[in-house]
N, C-alpha and C positions, 0 to 999 in steps of 0.2 A: 639487683645483679642481671647481666646481660648472659643471656643464654645463645649457644651454635647448637644449629640442628642437623642432624645425619642419620643420614637415609641410606640403605642399600636394598636394594630390590632384587627378588628373585623370581624371575618370568619359565612359565611354561610355554611351550608352542606343543602343540598337534602337530605332527608332521603330515603332510600329505601323501601319504603312500596309501595304495587299496588294501595292502593287507597289514595285518599286528608286526611288532618288531621282531616278536619270537615265534611266531605262528604264523599260518595262513588264512585265519579267520579274517571275516572283512571288517575296515573301521569307518563303512557310512553311519553316517550317523540317522536318528530317528526308526531303526529298527525296532520291530515289538523288541520287549525286556528278554534277555536271557537265550538270543537268537544267535549271534555272532558269538559264541563260543566252543572251546576244543577242550579235549582235555588237558592241552599245553596250556593254554591261560586261563582255564581253571585250575591248573596247580595240582593234577590226579599224580598219584604215585607212580614211576618210573618211567615218568616222558621227561625226554631232555629239549631244551630251548633250542631252536637254529637262528643265528643273529639275520636279519633282512640287510642286503647290502647297501638297498636304497637308505636306510636313515643313515647308516655311515658316508654316505654321497651328501645328502643334505646336511650333516653335519659341517662337512668341509666346507661347505659353498657359505656357510653362515657365519665359520670359521675367517673366512678370506673375506667378507665383505666388513669384518668387525676389527680386522685386521690383528686377528688373533696368531697365537703360535700354535699350530697343530705340534701334538704330541705322534712321533710317527710309530711308536707302541704303545697302547692305551689297556685297559682290562675293565671287565666291569666289576662290579661286587653286591652283594648283598645289604640290602639295607632292611632291620629286622623291627619292625611293628604290628601290634595286631587292630587292624579295625574290622569289620564286619564285610568290608566292600575289598577285603586284600587276602585274595583265596589262596595263597601260597603261606600267609604269614609273614612274608617280606617282600621289598620290592626290589627287583633287582635294575639296579641303576650304576653309575661310576663314582669314587672316590677319591682315592690317591692319585690315581691316574687318569683323569679326564682326557678328551676328544683332546681338547682344547682348553689354552690359558691366557692370560696377561692381552688381552684385548681392549679396544676402546671404540667410543663411540661420540663423536659432538652434536651439542644439541646449541640452542641460544633460546632465551630467556631474555626477556627486556631489553632487547639489543646487544645482549653481549654473551659470547662465544665460550664455552667451555668443553673440554672432554671427562666423560664422563669413564672407567677405565673397567673393563669387562674382568672378573678374576677366574671365570671358568665358565667353558660351554663344555656339558656333560648331557650322553644319552642316556635314560631309563624308559619305562614301561609306566603306563597310566595304571591308574586303579579302578574300581568300578564306582559306581555313584549309588546314594543312597536317598531312595524316594519317600518322603515323609508324608503319613495321610494326614489329609485333612480334618479328618472326623474322630476316627479314632486314634489313640495314642501308640501307633506302629509303626515301622519304615520298613519298606520293602529294600531288598538289594538288586540291582540291574549291573550285570558282570557285562555286560554288551564292549564297555569301554576300558574294562582290563586289556590289559599287553598293547592298548595302541601307543604307537611310538611317540617318545615325546624327546623334546632337547631344553633343558632347563639354562638357563642365563643368568648367573649372580653376578652382580654389577659390585663393585667395589666401593667403600659407605664414602663415594666423593659427593655425594648428591647432598645440598645444602638447604633445599627447601621444597615443598609442596608441588610449586611448579616447577621446579626442574627434574623432578619425578616425575609430573605426567610428559614434560617433552620429552624425555630418556623413553617412556612407554611410547609415546607416540613413533617416535625416530625407529625405532626396534619396531614396532608393528608394521610399520612404512618399508623397511628394509626384509624380513622376511616377507611380507607379499610381494615384493619386488622379488624375490629370489625364486614365489613359488613353490616356496615349499613349507608354507601353512596358509591358511585360508583366513586366519584372523579375527575368526567369529567369535566376541568375545560372550555373547548372548547364550552361545552353545555352547562355551566353556573351553574353545579349540586356543585361545590363547588367555591368560590369567595372569595375576600377579600378586603375590607375599611382600608386603614392604615391613624392613626393620626400621624402626624409628628410636632413638635417643636424644636426648637430650645432654651437652657441659656446659659447664662456664667458660665462656668465651675466653681462649687464649689455653687452655688446659689440654693437654696433649691425650692423655688417658678418658676412651670412649665412658657414656655414661649407660646406665641399665635402660635396657633397650626392652620393648613389646613388638611384637609381631600381628602385622593384622594380613588375616587370611584370605585368600581365593577372592579376590575382587576380580569384577570382571567388568568394568568399564572403567576410561579414562578420568572422566567427573568424579567419580566413586573414589577413585584413589587418591584424587588430589582432596577430597572433602574429607575423609577418612585420616587421610596425615594432617590435614589443616586442624582435625578435631583435637586429635593427640596431640599433636604438639601444644596444643593450650592445655589440656588435662594435663601432661607430663610438667609443663611448667608452673601452674598453680600449685601441684603439687611440689615441685622443688620448691618453689616462693615461700610456703607454709613449713618450710622445713622437713616436711616427708620424706618419703623415698617411692622410687617408681617400682613396682612388682613387675620381674620378669615373667612373663605370661603369655600367650598367644590371643590374641582377641578377634571381632568379629563385629563388620560393621553394618548397622542396622540403617538403612536409608530412610526407610519410613519415621524414624526415630532420631537419624540426626548424629547419631552419638555409635561409640568402640561401645562393644561389651566382652567382657571376659568370656572365655570359650574354656579353656583348661593351661595347666603350667605351661612354659616355652622348653622345648627337649634342646639339649647339647647334641655335637656329633657321638658323645659316646653311649648317649643312649641307644643308639639306633643299632649298637656292637657291630658297624660294619667288619666284613671282612670278603678277599675275594671267593668269586663266584666258580665252585670247582664245577661247574655245569658247562663253563664257555671258557672256550682259548684266548688270550690277547688276541687284541685287536690292531693286526700291523696296518702300515699307511704308509705307500711308498712315494717317492717325489713325482715320478709318471702319473701317478693318478689325481696328486693335487694339483699336477699343472694342466691335466685333462681337462677337470674340474672347475680351474682358473677362467680354462680358455669358452669355456660355455657360461660365464657368469654375464646376468643381463648390467644394462647401464644402470647403476643407482642411484637414487633418490639427490642426493648432493650433487653429484657430478650432471644428471639430466638439469636439473635446475641450473646449475653454472652455465651450462651450454645454452640453455635457453634466453639467460640473462646477455652474453655475449655474439652468440649468434644470428639470435633472432630480436635481440634488443627491446626485450620486455624488463620490465620494472622487477626489484626482487618479490616485492608483492603477487603480479602476476605469477611469474616462475615459481612462487612457492603453493601457490593453491594448486597449480596444473598439476604439478608433480606430487601432488597429493597421497596418490595412488598410481601404479604403473598404469591400470586402465585408464582411468581418466587422461594420463601423457600420452596415452600410445591414440585414443579416441582424437586429441587435440594434433598430434603430430599426421592423423592421417586426414583429418579435414586440411589443416594447411598444405598438403598437397593438389586440393582443388581450390584453394583460396587463400594468396601468401600474403594478405596483408594480415600479419601476426598478432598486432595489439586490436584490432578490430575483433578479430577471431576470440582470442582471449575474453576480450570484454562480454560479447555474449556469450561466451560458456559460463563466464563468472557471475551473470546478473541472470540468464534465461534458463540455462541447462542446469544449471547447479540448485536452481529454486525447487527443482522437480527431484532430478536427481543429484543425492550424493555421490560423492569421488568413488567410493565402492560398490555403487550399485547403479554406474553409469553404463556396466555390459547389459542391463535391462531399459535401457531408455530404446524404444521403436526407431526413435531417427538417427541414420546413417551418418557417420563420418561424410560422406559424400552428399549427402542430401545435405546438410547442414551447409557446406561449402558452398553447394550451387544458391540457398536460398540468401547466405549475404552477398556471394557475387551478384544474384539477383539486386539487391538492394545497394549496391556497389556501381551496378549500370546504371539505377534510375529505372530502372522496371516495375521497380516497386519503391513505396518508401520506407523507414528504418519503422516507423511505426506498424506500418501494415503488414513487413516482416516480423516482427514478434507475434500479430494476429494469427499468420501465416504458419509462423512454428506451433502454437499451441493448438493448430488442427492438426500438423504432421505430428504432436506426442500422441495426439488422440487416434489418429488412424493409421501412419505410417507412410500416408500417400509422398510424394515428390511434390516438393514447393512448384514445379511449374502447371501440374496438375491442377492445385487448390487456386491459383491465382488466375490461372485461362476459366475454372467452373464459376467460379464466385465473384469474374470480373473484378479483379483488384488491381488491374495495371495501373500504373501512376498515372495521373494527369500531368504532362508538360508540354500541351500545347498553347503557346502563348497568348496565341489569341481567344483561346478557350477560356482563358483564366481571365483574361482582361476584363471581360463583361462581370465577372462572377465578382473582382476585384472593386470596380467601380459600385457595384449594387451594395456589397459590403458599405464602403465608405460615406455612402448616399444615408444610407439607414445608421451611419452612428457620427452625427455631424458632431457629437462633443467630444470623442476621441481624438475623431480628425483634428478638433483645432488646439485640444492638447499634444499633439503630436510638431503639429506648426508652430505650437509655441515652443518647442526646444523639448518636451517630454516624451523623446525618442524610445523611450523603451514600450509604451503604447503599442509599437507595433505586434509587439508579443499578441496582443489582445487580437488585433485584425485577423493575423496570420492562424490564430487557432480560432474565428469566426470561418475563416475558409477552408480548414481541415473539416472541422464540423459540417460544412456545407457538401464539402467531398467525401465524406465518410472517412477521412483521411488520405484519399487518394492521390490530393495535390501536391506537387512536387514543393516542400518546404523552401529552399533556398530561391527556388524561381519565383513563389510565393513572394516571399520575404522583399525581393528585388523589385517584382511589380507594385507593391503597398507602397515602398518610398517613392517608387519612381511618379506614381498618381496622387500619392499625399505631397510631394515637391510641387 
């Protein structure tokens, strides 16, 4: 029997606001436990929440970026459940009237493009965090995260493979970082994912029984966990068994999913409108003001790099992987106009040391990189020397002109000076010289390599190639 996989993702993105969603406490990560708390986020009797306007603005941004319909009137609800890290005994979220619905995100997997629908985007508060003792059988509660603003993005069950799920997750991750509404740090939990997966016989409309994979915090783990759960459910169904609806955790050390608890349904949370918060009203003027402030999004920027700069799709995709990298590229392009050469150097040399999301940590400024490539393009230094100089720039942040001058790395382009060395190398390698004269012209690479070695990479390779051909002929 053939099965079709059905996947839906629920993604939680922490907002980059300075204060929490309903109080003035700081959202800074890494503070000592329980120091960023107050009577409001601790759920003390008699306190009232006050909505952070910035959270609504960020939600509007994401709604516009995902082609979602914004509900001009939306409201908060109480989601009731009892965990040690939820002081009030309920979470303030949105249910029947979220801020946005019916959006979509385009993805590409194996050369095929498709759209994944977005059911809803809603605002809510985060819960605290349990810290489990490595020695004693106890857990500690840190409530610093309690009340941190979240946007939850719930996809339609349109995803048909773990690879599509990973592509959707990466695309949404890029969008929230381009919008600068979430730092996307998955290790710190500011961008995390729950995944629902089920299998059904191919051609059947009714969904199968699903399991939920909880709180996964890396693209790789999401894909691996879904692949494992896909295999596990298929084996159960082929053996005539029935999948149990439950919440699972991914164990990366053992490479398998493990049961956590029974899966809740919406009625288990007993949603009802929060009586302490009035409905949120959004007008068209506010939406248009936010729209005017939207940055160029990754898909649009990638297309511009291809059409205006003539870059291949592969290059444009790499360069737009993060807003910071795309900004770095365009800033360097202002000083070195050859987009393809710049892209090649960034892709091979820069990204080897700093990934797209760490590019702001790079000590080499875009203008410095542009100057380095200009020096290589002008023939002041060779391409090989440029790579050596770049390593020194990464270590010290020094301008390329200074490094080249101090280390005497200016390219040798004096024909008279190089001819003497070329003849010396030919005389020292008669066998290879005869091979060239016998028609094995690829041996020219050997001679150029000997010259580069002798000049410590400073010989002009194009000139060296011509001189060897001239002398050997």
